[in-house]
C-alpha positions as CSV (number, residue, x, y, z in Angstrom):
1,X,0.0,0.0,0.0
2,X,1.4,3.4,-1.0
3,X,0.0,6.7,0.1
4,X,1.4,10.1,-1.0
5,X,0.3,13.3,0.9
6,X,1.5,16.9,0.7
7,X,1.9,18.6,4.0
8,X,2.2,22.3,4.8
9,X,5.2,21.8,7.2
10,X,8.9,21.5,6.4
11,X,10.6,18.2,5.7
12,X,12.6,18.5,8.9
13,X,9.5,19.2,11.0
14,X,7.7,16.2,9.6
15,X,10.7,13.9,10.1
16,X,11.4,15.2,13.6
17,X,7.7,14.6,14.6
18,X,7.9,11.0,13.3
19,X,11.2,10.3,15.0
20,X,10.1,11.8,18.3
21,X,7.2,9.4,18.3
22,X,9.6,6.5,17.5
23,X,11.9,7.6,20.3
24,X,8.9,7.7,22.7
25,X,7.9,4.1,21.6
26,X,11.4,2.8,22.0
27,X,11.7,4.3,25.5
28,X,8.3,2.9,26.5
29,X,9.2,-0.5,25.2
30,X,12.9,-0.8,26.2
31,X,13.5,1.9,28.8
32,X,16.3,3.2,26.6
33,X,16.4,6.6,24.8
34,X,18.9,6.1,21.9
35,X,20.3,9.0,19.8
36,X,18.7,9.4,16.4
37,X,22.0,8.5,14.8
38,X,21.9,5.1,16.7
39,X,18.4,4.1,15.7
40,X,19.3,2.3,12.4
41,X,19.7,-1.4,13.1
42,X,17.9,-1.2,16.5
43,X,15.9,-4.3,17.3
44,X,13.4,-4.8,20.2
45,X,10.3,-6.8,21.1
46,X,6.9,-5.0,21.3
47,X,3.5,-6.1,22.5
48,X,0.9,-5.7,19.8
49,X,-2.7,-4.5,20.3
50,X,-4.0,-8.0,19.9
51,X,-1.8,-9.3,22.7
52,X,0.8,-11.0,20.4
53,X,4.4,-10.1,20.4
54,X,6.4,-8.7,17.4
55,X,10.0,-8.0,16.7
56,X,10.6,-4.4,15.6
57,X,13.7,-3.6,13.5
58,X,14.6,-0.1,12.5
59,X,16.1,-0.8,9.1
60,X,16.8,2.8,7.8
61,X,16.9,6.2,9.5
62,X,18.3,8.9,7.2
63,X,17.4,12.3,8.6
64,X,15.4,14.2,7.4
65,X,14.4,12.0,4.4
66,X,13.7,8.3,5.2
67,X,12.5,6.3,8.2
68,X,11.9,2.6,7.6
69,X,11.1,-0.3,10.0
70,X,10.1,-3.9,9.9
71,X,7.5,-5.6,12.2
72,X,8.1,-9.3,12.3
73,X,5.5,-11.7,13.7
74,X,5.2,-15.4,13.6
75,X,3.1,-15.1,10.4
76,X,4.2,-11.9,8.5
77,X,6.9,-9.4,8.0
78,X,5.6,-5.9,7.5
79,X,8.0,-3.3,6.1
80,X,6.9,0.4,6.6
81,X,8.7,3.3,5.0
82,X,8.2,7.0,5.3
83,X,10.0,9.0,2.5
84,X,9.8,12.7,3.1
85,X,10.7,15.0,0.1
86,X,11.3,18.7,0.5
87,X,9.0,20.6,-1.9
88,X,9.7,24.1,-0.6
89,X,11.0,25.7,2.6
90,X,7.6,25.2,4.3
91,X,6.1,22.2,2.5
92,X,6.9,18.5,2.0
93,X,5.5,15.4,0.4
94,X,5.3,12.3,2.4
95,X,5.2,8.9,0.7
96,X,4.1,6.1,3.1
97,X,4.8,2.7,1.7
98,X,3.9,-0.6,3.4
99,X,4.5,-4.1,2.2
100,X,3.7,-7.4,3.8
101,X,5.6,-10.7,3.2
102,X,3.8,-13.8,4.4
103,X,5.7,-16.8,5.7
104,X,3.2,-19.4,4.4
105,X,0.8,-19.7,1.4
106,X,-2.2,-19.7,3.8
107,X,-1.0,-16.4,5.4
108,X,-0.5,-14.9,1.9
109,X,-4.1,-15.7,1.0
110,X,-5.3,-14.3,4.3
111,X,-3.4,-11.1,3.7
112,X,-5.0,-10.8,0.2
113,X,-8.5,-11.3,1.7
114,X,-8.0,-9.1,4.7
115,X,-6.1,-6.5,2.7
116,X,-8.9,-6.2,0.2
117,X,-11.5,-5.8,3.0
118,X,-9.6,-3.5,5.3
119,X,-7.4,-1.7,2.8
120,X,-9.7,1.4,2.6
121,X,-9.8,1.7,6.4
122,X,-6.1,1.4,6.7
123,X,-5.5,4.1,4.0
124,X,-7.9,6.4,5.8
125,X,-6.1,5.8,9.1
126,X,-2.7,6.5,7.6
127,X,-4.0,9.6,5.8
128,X,-5.4,10.8,9.2
129,X,-2.1,10.1,10.9
130,X,-0.2,12.2,8.3
131,X,-2.8,15.0,8.7
132,X,-2.3,14.7,12.5
133,X,1.4,15.2,12.1
134,X,0.8,18.3,10.1
135,X,-1.8,19.6,12.6
136,X,0.5,19.0,15.5
137,X,3.4,20.9,14.0
138,X,1.1,23.8,13.1
139,X,-0.3,23.9,16.6
140,X,3.3,24.0,18.0
141,X,4.0,27.0,15.7
142,X,0.8,28.8,17.1
143,X,1.8,28.1,20.7
144,X,5.3,29.4,20.1
145,X,3.9,32.6,18.4
146,X,1.6,33.1,21.3
147,X,4.5,32.9,23.8
148,X,6.5,35.3,21.8
149,X,3.7,37.9,21.7
150,X,3.4,37.9,25.5
């Protein structure tokens, strides 16, 4: 699944917001707060919403352009990639790309069936997440401007 969305925030602001969320998740899960430069190659276990456990591997972290990670379960390997392209000083384009590799033929068919049924909902959720990143950064700008005016 590939989603492209233009945001009215800078490339750096978008990347930093994603990475701050990643750092928060890593700290919650492992108790460690690594430097951004040390994220690539990091591996840790994470409890999923359905109660199962997955291995998270940060496969690429190239500020401020690319963040990619894999989520490995006993059934699938999900690879998620955010590519953030600078379109102007205050705008960027985010490409969210997600692929799923199944370990068995049965899991592959399940992914096709479930992906077809839930694909629209997932696209909507990702689009909302990207819009939320944009709204968060804009709100931060407003709060900073209000502090400066005081």
